[in-house]
C-alpha positions in Angstrom: 25.4 -4.4 3.5 26.9 -7.3 5.5 30.2 -8.6 4.1 28.6 -12.0 3.4 26.0 -10.4 1.2 28.5 -8.6 -1.1 28.3 -11.2 -3.8 24.5 -11.1 -3.9 22.6 -9.1 -6.5 21.8 -5.7 -5.0 18.3 -4.4 -5.7 17.0 -1.0 -4.6 13.2 -0.4 -4.2 12.0 3.2 -4.1 8.7 2.9 -2.3 8.1 5.9 0.0 5.4 8.5 0.5 2.3 6.5 1.3 1.4 3.1 2.6 0.0 2.3 -0.8 3.6 2.6 -2.2 5.5 1.3 0.8 3.7 -2.0 1.7 3.7 -3.5 -1.9 7.4 -2.6 -2.0 8.0 -4.4 1.2 6.2 -7.5 -0.2 8.5 -7.5 -3.3 11.6 -7.0 -1.0 10.7 -10.1 0.9 10.4 -12.1 -2.3 13.8 -10.8 -3.5 15.4 -11.8 -0.2 14.0 -15.3 -0.6 15.6 -15.4 -4.1 19.0 -14.5 -2.8 19.2 -10.8 -3.4 20.4 -8.0 -1.1 17.7 -5.3 -0.9 17.5 -1.6 0.1 14.3 0.3 0.6 14.4 4.0 -0.3 11.7 5.8 1.6 10.5 9.3 2.4 10.9 11.1 5.8 7.1 10.9 6.3 6.1 9.5 9.6 4.0 6.8 7.9 7.2 5.5 6.2 9.4 5.7 9.3 6.9 3.9 11.5 6.1 1.2 9.0 9.7 0.1 8.3 10.5 -0.5 11.9 9.2 -4.1 11.6 11.0 -4.8 8.3 14.0 -7.1 8.7 16.8 -8.1 6.5 17.0 -5.0 4.3 18.8 -1.7 4.3 16.6 1.4 4.9 17.6 4.8 3.4 15.6 8.0 3.6 15.6 10.4 0.7 13.9 13.8 0.8 10.2 13.9 0.0 9.7 15.5 -3.4 5.9 15.6 -3.9 4.5 18.8 -5.5 2.3 20.5 -3.0 0.4 23.7 -3.3 2.1 24.5 -6.6 5.4 25.1 -4.7 7.6 24.4 -7.7 10.8 25.8 -6.1 10.6 23.6 -3.1 9.7 20.6 -5.3 12.6 21.2 -7.7 15.1 21.7 -4.8 14.1 18.5 -2.9 14.0 16.6 -6.2 17.5 17.6 -7.0 18.8 16.8 -3.5 17.1 13.4 -3.6 18.6 12.8 -7.1 22.1 13.7 -5.9 21.9 11.5 -2.8 20.6 8.6 -5.0 23.6 9.0 -7.4 26.0 9.0 -4.4 24.4 5.9 -3.0 24.5 4.1 -6.4 28.0 5.2 -7.1 29.4 3.8 -3.8 27.3 0.6 -4.1 25.9 0.0 -7.6 22.6 -1.9 -7.7 21.9 -4.4 -10.4 18.3 -3.1 -10.6 16.0 -0.3 -9.2 12.3 -0.7 -8.8 9.9 2.3 -8.4 6.6 1.7 -6.7 5.1 5.1 -7.6 5.1 8.6 -6.1 7.6 11.3 -6.8 9.9 9.9 -4.0 10.6 7.1 -6.5 11.5 9.3 -9.5 15.0 10.5 -8.6 16.4 7.0 -7.8 15.1 5.7 -11.2 16.7 8.6 -13.1 20.0 8.1 -11.1 19.9 4.4 -11.9 19.2 5.0 -15.6 22.2 7.4 -15.9 24.3 4.7 -14.3 23.2 2.1 -16.9 21.3 0.1 -14.3 18.1 -2.0 -15.1 15.0 0.0 -14.1 11.4 -1.1 -13.4 8.2 0.4 -12.1 5.0 -0.9 -10.6 1.7 1.0 -11.0 -1.1 -0.3 -8.8 -3.9 2.1 -9.8 -6.2 2.0 -12.9 -5.0 5.6 -13.6 -1.2 5.8 -13.4 0.2 8.6 -11.2 2.1 11.5 -12.6 5.4 10.2 -11.4 4.9 6.8 -13.1 3.7 8.5 -16.3 6.9 10.5 -16.3 9.1 7.5 -15.5 7.5 5.2 -18.0 9.8 6.4 -20.8 12.9 5.6 -18.7 12.2 2.1 -17.4 12.9 -1.3 -19.0 9.6 -2.9 -17.8 6.4 -1.9 -16.0 4.3 -4.0 -13.8 0.6 -3.0 -13.4 -2.2 -4.0 -11.0 -5.0 -3.3 -13.4 -4.6 -4.2 -17.1 -6.0 -0.8 -18.3 -3.1 1.0 -16.6 -0.6 -0.4 -19.1 -2.3 1.5 -22.0 -1.6 4.7 -20.2 2.1 4.2 -19.7 4.8 4.9 -22.3 6.6 1.6 -21.7 7.6 -0.9 -24.3 7.1 -3.9 -22.0 4.2 -4.1 -19.6 3.3 -7.1 -17.4 0.0 -7.3 -15.5 0.9 -8.8 -12.1 -1.7 -7.4 -9.8 -0.7 -5.5 -6.7 1.6 -7.2 -4.1 0.1 -7.6 -0.6 2.3 -7.2 2.4 3.3 -10.6 3.7 1.6 -10.2 7.2 -1.8 -10.2 5.5 -1.4 -13.8 4.4 -1.5 -16.8 6.8 0.0 -19.9 5.0 -1.9 -20.3 1.8 -5.1 -18.7 3.2 -5.8 -15.0 3.7 -6.8 -13.7 7.0 -10.5 -12.9 7.0 -13.9 -13.4 8.6 -13.5 -17.1 8.9 -14.2 -17.8 5.2 -10.6 -18.6 4.3 -8.9 -20.2 7.3 -8.5 -17.0 9.3 -9.5 -16.7 13.0 -11.5 -13.6 13.5 -12.0 -14.3 17.2 -8.3 -14.4 17.9 -7.7 -11.2 15.9 -10.5 -9.4 17.9 -9.1 -10.6 21.2 -5.6 -9.3 20.2 -7.1 -5.9 19.6 -9.2 -5.7 22.8 -12.5 -6.5 21.0 -15.3 -8.9 21.9 -14.4 -12.2 20.1 -17.9 -13.0 18.9 -19.5 -9.7 18.1 -19.7 -8.5 14.4 -17.0 -5.9 13.8 -16.9 -3.0 11.4 -13.5 -1.7 10.4 -13.1 2.0 9.4 -9.9 3.0 7.8 -9.2 6.2 5.8 -5.6 5.8 4.9 -2.7 8.2 5.5 -4.2 11.1 3.6 -8.0 10.9 3.4 -9.2 10.0 6.9 -11.1 13.2 7.9 -13.9 13.0 5.4 -14.5 9.3 6.1 -14.4 9.9 9.8 -17.1 12.6 9.5 -19.2 10.3 7.3 -19.2 7.5 9.9 -19.8 9.7 12.9 -22.9 11.1 11.1 -24.2 7.6 10.5 -23.5 6.2 14.0 -26.9 7.3 15.6 -28.7 5.1 13.0 -26.5 2.1 13.9 -26.3 2.4 17.7 -28.9 -0.2 18.2 -27.1 -2.9 16.3 -25.2 -5.5 18.3 -21.9 -4.5 16.6 -18.5 -3.2 17.6 -16.2 -0.9 15.8 -12.5 -0.7 15.0 -11.9 2.8 13.8 -8.5 4.0 12.6 -8.8 7.7 12.5 -5.5 9.2 11.5 -3.5 11.3 14.0 -5.6 14.5 13.7 -9.1 13.1 14.4 -8.3 10.6 17.1 -9.5 12.4 20.2 -12.6 13.8 18.5 -13.7 10.4 17.1 -13.0 8.6 20.3 -15.1 11.0 22.2 -18.1 10.5 19.9 -18.1 6.7 20.4 -17.8 7.2 24.2 -20.6 9.8 24.3 -23.0 7.5 22.4 -22.1 4.4 24.4 -21.0 2.4 21.3 -18.5 -0.3 21.7 -15.3 0.7 19.8 -11.6 0.4 19.7 -10.3 3.7 18.3 -6.7 4.2 17.3 -4.9 6.8 15.2 -2.9 4.2 13.4 -2.4 0.5 13.5 0.7 -1.3 12.2 -0.8 -4.7 12.5 -3.3 -4.4 9.7 -3.4 -8.2 9.5 -5.2 -8.2 12.8 -7.6 -5.4 11.8 -8.6 -7.1 8.5 -8.8 -10.4 10.2 -11.1 -9.1 12.9 -13.5 -7.3 10.6 -16.9 -8.5 9.4 -17.1 -5.5 7.0 -15.0 -2.5 6.2 -15.5 1.1 5.2 -12.4 2.2 3.3 -10.9 4.6 0.8 -10.0 3.0 -2.5 -6.3 3.1 -2.9 -5.1 0.2 -5.0 -3.0 -1.3 -2.1 -6.0 -1.2 0.2 -8.2 -2.9 -2.4 -5.6 -5.6 -2.9 -5.7 -6.3 0.8 -9.5 -6.4 0.9 -9.4 -8.9 -1.9 -6.8 -11.0 -0.2 -9.0 -11.2 2.9 -12.3 -11.5 1.0 -13.6 -8.7 3.1 -17.0 -7.1 2.1 -16.5 -3.4 2.0 -18.1 0.0 1.4 -15.7 2.0 -0.7 -15.7 5.8 -0.4 -13.0 7.1 -2.8 -10.8 10.0 -1.6 -12.2 12.9 -3.7 -8.9 14.7 -3.8 -6.8 11.8 -5.1 -4.8 12.7 -8.2 -6.7 12.2 -11.4 -9.6 10.9 -9.2 -7.9 7.5 -9.5 -9.5 6.1 -6.4 -13.0 6.5 -8.0 -11.9 4.4 -11.0 -10.3 1.8 -8.8 -13.5 1.5 -6.8 -15.7 1.5 -9.9 -13.8 -1.6 -11.2 -14.5 -3.4 -7.9 -18.1 -2.2 -7.8 -18.9 -3.2 -11.4 -17.6 -6.7 -10.6 -19.8 -7.0 -7.5 -16.7 -7.0 -5.3 -17.6 -4.0 -3.2 -20.2 -1.3 -2.7 -19.3 2.2 -3.9 -20.5 5.6 -2.8 -18.9 8.9 -3.7 -18.3 11.1 -0.7 -20.4 13.9 -2.2 -23.4 11.5 -2.5 -23.0 9.8 0.8 -25.6 10.4 3.5 -26.0 9.0 7.0 -29.1 7.1 5.7 -27.5 5.3 2.8 -24.2 4.6 4.6 -26.1 3.0 7.5 -28.3 1.0 5.1 -25.3 -0.3 3.1 -23.4 -1.3 6.3 -26.4 -3.2 7.7 -26.5 -5.1 4.4 -22.8 -5.9 4.4 -22.8 -7.0 8.0 -26.1 -8.9 8.3 -27.1 -10.1 4.9 -25.5 -13.5 4.4 -26.4 -13.7 0.7 -24.8 -10.3 -0.1 -21.7 -11.2 1.9 -21.3 -14.6 0.1 -21.7 -13.0 -3.4 -19.2 -10.3 -2.6 -16.6 -12.7 -1.2 -16.9 -14.8 -4.4 -16.5 -11.6 -6.5 -13.3 -10.6 -4.7 -11.5 -13.8 -5.5 -10.4 -12.8 -9.1 -9.0 -9.5 -7.7 -6.5 -11.3 -5.4 -3.1 -11.8 -7.0 -1.2 -14.0 -4.5 1.8 -14.4 -6.8 2.2 -10.7 -7.6 5.3 -10.0 -5.5 6.9 -13.3 -6.5 6.2 -12.6 -10.2 7.8 -9.1 -10.0 10.8 -10.5 -8.1 11.2 -13.2 -10.8 11.2 -10.7 -13.6 13.8 -8.5 -11.9 16.1 -11.4 -10.9 15.9 -12.8 -14.5 16.9 -9.5 -15.9 19.8 -9.2 -13.4 21.0 -12.7 -14.2 21.0 -12.0 -17.9 23.1 -8.9 -17.5 25.3 -9.5 -14.4 28.4 -10.4 -16.4 28.5 -6.8 -17.7 27.9 -5.1 -14.3 30.7 -3.4 -12.4 31.2 -5.1 -9.0 30.0 -3.1 -6.0 32.8 -1.0 -4.5 31.5 -0.3 -1.1 28.6 -0.9 1.3 25.8 1.7 1.1 26.2 2.1 4.8 29.0 4.5 3.9 26.5 7.0 2.6 25.6 8.3 6.1 23.7 11.3 4.7 21.2 9.1 3.1 20.7 6.6 5.9 17.8 6.2 8.3 18.4 3.9 11.2 15.7 1.4 11.8 
């Protein structure tokens, strides 16, 4: 922390592991900064986290060990959990926060437990309809939970639950209007030019997220021959492993496409798109709603508790998206739905209208307000911070 910020409330946000946890955390961090807090982001060593935080300014960044349970490797999980917990305790002992917010995922669990033991105010945000295992575990330890879907609150053991919606990263919003296909003040032509696309051609965005890209990539590649005669272009974010393969298929079929393994400037991607094919993580859905972007949702079938299916079902039942399960998707029905989403003006208009209630533009500010109010009410009893968290070199990741 800079010396000038020593008197500011210090808020730590544990938000690593996936973009769905990280980007909403960044949105809350920006709101806390505007309200006069000093903020630290606690993230995982994963490449998606390390790359995404490079553009974040005004906050401290600390890397804690990833602690997700994979392949039933309980010994590795327990070891990294304990190490992360100890590093969080050291960080909080040397510079005590006034509050800690968990955005979900097991990367966020050790900091919340360390904060609870230190007598610090604790909060969590659950963006999905079905809370993740980490948040279900943490519910009994936090003072308040914020949820994206109202039904999530009934599945958490928390005394106080507030429905806020899911925060959207600040870059997605332009002034008071979301970026989008021209409907809400965005400039799709400018976004397309910035990405090397034709400014006037209809554009289909394909994005599978950090975990579930391969199945979605295969689905789109199978449908491409049925769409090759449309006057469209594609922006396909493949993930690292499929990049060369997917790029080669577009080239072989002579289809206009910009293919990238990853794109940090998702505001440009969403702004350029006429329609989108996407997984159904809650953060992705919040951004689609913010941009009023008609979409075909293909839930990641391996998501914990099949939560993406339930997220997507909520949108589909409201008419805010089309839904197809991966096991039921065929080249024929995927092609037919995309033609409707891109070329049927009535379908697009109805879907845009249905997306409006799902956008929660005040979510980040509401969460920040609740945290700052709690900090203000208790700050007289808090111990003044002893030292900057920069002293904890073992926990720090330079950005």
